[in-house]
C-alpha positions as CSV (number, residue, x, y, z in Angstrom):
1,M,-44.2,-80.0,-15.6
2,N,-45.1,-79.4,-11.9
3,F,-42.7,-77.1,-10.0
4,W,-43.4,-76.4,-6.4
5,G,-47.1,-76.9,-7.0
6,Y,-47.1,-74.6,-10.1
7,E,-47.5,-75.7,-13.7
8,V,-44.5,-74.5,-15.6
9,A,-43.2,-75.1,-19.1
10,T,-39.6,-76.3,-19.7
11,G,-38.8,-73.0,-21.4
12,D,-39.7,-71.2,-18.2
13,I,-37.1,-73.2,-16.2
14,L,-34.5,-72.5,-18.8
15,N,-35.3,-68.7,-18.7
16,L,-35.1,-68.7,-14.9
17,S,-31.8,-70.6,-14.9
18,L,-30.4,-68.2,-17.5
19,A,-31.6,-65.2,-15.5
20,L,-30.0,-66.5,-12.3
21,G,-26.7,-67.2,-14.2
22,F,-26.6,-63.7,-15.6
23,L,-27.4,-62.3,-12.2
24,A,-24.5,-64.2,-10.7
25,I,-22.1,-63.0,-13.4
26,A,-23.3,-59.4,-12.9
27,I,-22.7,-59.6,-9.2
28,A,-19.2,-61.0,-9.8
29,L,-18.4,-58.3,-12.3
30,V,-19.6,-55.6,-9.8
31,A,-17.2,-57.1,-7.2
32,V,-14.4,-57.1,-9.7
33,L,-15.0,-53.5,-10.7
34,I,-15.1,-52.4,-7.1
35,R,-11.8,-54.1,-6.5
36,L,-10.4,-52.5,-9.6
37,F,-11.5,-49.0,-8.6
38,R,-9.8,-49.5,-5.2
39,L,-6.6,-50.6,-6.9
40,L,-6.6,-47.7,-9.3
41,G,-7.1,-45.3,-6.4
42,N,-4.0,-46.8,-4.7
43,V,-2.1,-46.5,-8.0
44,N,-3.1,-42.8,-8.2
45,H,-1.9,-42.2,-4.7
46,I,1.4,-44.0,-5.4
47,T,2.0,-42.0,-8.6
48,E,1.3,-38.7,-6.8
49,K,3.9,-39.7,-4.2
50,A,6.4,-40.7,-6.9
51,T,5.8,-37.3,-8.7
52,E,6.6,-35.5,-5.4
53,V,9.8,-37.5,-4.9
54,V,10.9,-36.9,-8.5
55,E,10.3,-33.1,-8.1
56,L,12.3,-33.1,-4.9
57,V,15.2,-35.0,-6.5
58,N,15.1,-32.6,-9.4
59,H,15.1,-29.6,-7.2
60,Y,17.6,-30.6,-4.6
61,L,20.0,-32.8,-6.6
62,W,19.9,-31.7,-10.2
63,Q,19.6,-27.9,-9.7
64,P,22.9,-27.8,-7.6
65,A,24.6,-30.0,-10.2
66,R,23.5,-27.8,-13.0
67,I,24.7,-24.7,-11.1
68,A,28.1,-26.4,-10.5
69,R,28.3,-27.3,-14.2
70,Q,27.7,-23.6,-15.1
71,I,30.3,-22.5,-12.6
72,M,32.9,-24.9,-14.1
73,E,32.0,-23.7,-17.6
74,K,32.6,-20.1,-16.5
75,F,36.0,-21.1,-15.0
76,R,37.0,-22.9,-18.2
77,Q,36.1,-19.8,-20.2
78,Y,38.0,-17.6,-17.8
79,S,41.1,-19.9,-17.8
80,K,41.1,-20.0,-21.7
81,K,41.1,-16.2,-21.7
82,K,44.0,-16.1,-19.2
83,K,46.1,-18.5,-21.4
84,S,45.6,-16.4,-24.5
């Protein structure tokens, strides 16, 4: 078979087409991996911000509630002692 002025076998064309197909698949996979790494970087940033928010809620909301609960428990114990 004559291909652009060169004598080639049918198997050579098959190998060339397979190589080009695998190259196209590899380029597509690299593009997908780059997009995935960018997405995971954004997810990492979002989880860091969510962790900060949870820590703030824990510190400024639950700590005072826990202290108030302890104070109420002390008052209950004190009022039980006064009744007896």
